[in-house]
C-alpha positions as CSV (number, residue, x, y, z in Angstrom):
1,M,24.9,-22.1,23.8
2,A,26.9,-19.1,22.8
3,T,25.6,-15.7,24.0
4,I,25.6,-12.5,22.0
5,S,28.3,-10.1,22.9
6,R,28.2,-6.3,23.3
7,E,30.5,-6.0,20.3
8,E,28.0,-8.0,18.1
9,V,25.2,-5.8,19.3
10,A,27.2,-2.7,18.6
11,H,28.0,-4.1,15.1
12,L,24.3,-4.8,14.4
13,A,23.4,-1.3,15.6
14,R,26.0,0.2,13.2
15,L,24.6,-1.9,10.3
16,A,21.1,-0.7,11.1
17,R,22.4,2.8,11.6
18,L,21.1,3.0,15.1
19,A,22.6,5.2,17.8
20,V,22.7,3.2,21.0
21,T,24.2,4.0,24.4
22,D,26.5,1.7,26.5
23,D,23.6,0.9,28.7
24,E,21.4,0.0,25.8
25,L,24.2,-2.3,24.5
26,D,23.9,-4.3,27.7
27,T,20.2,-4.4,27.6
28,F,19.9,-5.3,24.0
29,A,22.6,-8.0,24.3
30,G,20.5,-9.6,27.1
31,Q,17.2,-9.3,25.2
32,L,18.7,-10.7,21.9
33,D,20.4,-13.5,23.9
34,V,16.9,-14.5,25.3
35,I,15.4,-14.4,21.8
36,L,18.2,-16.6,20.3
37,Q,17.8,-19.1,23.1
38,A,14.1,-19.3,22.4
39,V,14.6,-19.8,18.7
40,A,17.2,-22.5,19.5
41,Q,14.7,-24.4,21.7
42,V,12.1,-24.3,18.9
43,G,14.7,-25.7,16.6
44,E,15.5,-28.6,19.1
45,V,11.8,-29.5,19.3
46,A,11.3,-29.9,15.5
47,A,11.8,-33.5,14.5
48,V,12.3,-35.1,11.1
49,D,9.3,-37.3,11.5
50,V,7.0,-34.3,12.4
51,P,5.5,-32.7,9.3
52,P,5.2,-28.9,9.1
53,T,1.7,-27.6,9.7
54,S,0.0,-24.4,9.5
55,H,-2.7,-25.1,12.2
56,S,-2.5,-27.1,15.5
57,V,-5.6,-29.1,14.6
58,P,-6.5,-30.6,11.2
59,L,-9.0,-28.4,9.2
60,T,-11.5,-29.7,6.7
61,N,-13.8,-27.5,4.7
62,V,-17.4,-28.4,4.8
63,F,-19.1,-27.7,1.5
64,R,-22.8,-28.0,0.7
65,D,-24.3,-28.6,-2.6
66,D,-24.9,-25.5,-4.6
67,V,-28.6,-25.5,-5.1
68,V,-30.4,-23.0,-7.2
69,V,-33.5,-21.6,-5.3
70,P,-35.8,-18.9,-6.4
71,G,-34.9,-15.4,-5.3
72,L,-36.9,-12.3,-4.7
73,T,-38.6,-10.6,-7.6
74,R,-37.7,-7.0,-8.5
75,D,-40.8,-5.7,-6.8
76,E,-40.3,-7.8,-3.7
77,A,-36.8,-6.5,-3.3
78,L,-37.9,-2.9,-3.7
79,S,-40.9,-3.3,-1.5
80,G,-38.8,-2.5,1.7
81,A,-36.8,0.3,0.2
82,P,-37.5,3.8,1.6
83,D,-37.3,5.2,-2.0
84,A,-37.2,3.6,-5.4
85,E,-37.2,5.1,-8.8
86,E,-37.4,3.4,-12.3
87,H,-37.3,-0.1,-10.7
88,R,-34.0,0.8,-8.7
89,F,-33.1,1.8,-5.2
90,R,-32.9,5.5,-4.9
91,V,-30.2,6.8,-2.6
92,P,-29.0,10.3,-1.9
93,R,-26.0,11.7,-3.8
94,I,-22.9,11.6,-1.7
95,L,-20.4,13.1,-4.1
96,D,-20.5,16.7,-5.5
97,E,-19.8,15.5,-9.0
98,E,-22.1,16.1,-11.9
99,A,-23.8,12.9,-13.2
């Protein structure tokens, strides 16, 4: 496995317009090398006979039948409201705009 060199890190830093010190070049070279090795390991694990997946376990949606049931009447819905006006919930104005 090829390791990333200080010169390659310096080139990448120039392309990204990053100012890096000599010490940072050594640090980044080591860190990028670890990342590239990890990516290479993932590539080795992937096999042709293994299909790509988005989840580690199979997912199935559980749907129930859509059944129409009676809902609340307007009076029942408004019965718990702290304030109602003209068959609607009355709430305090929160904006200073004219209606």
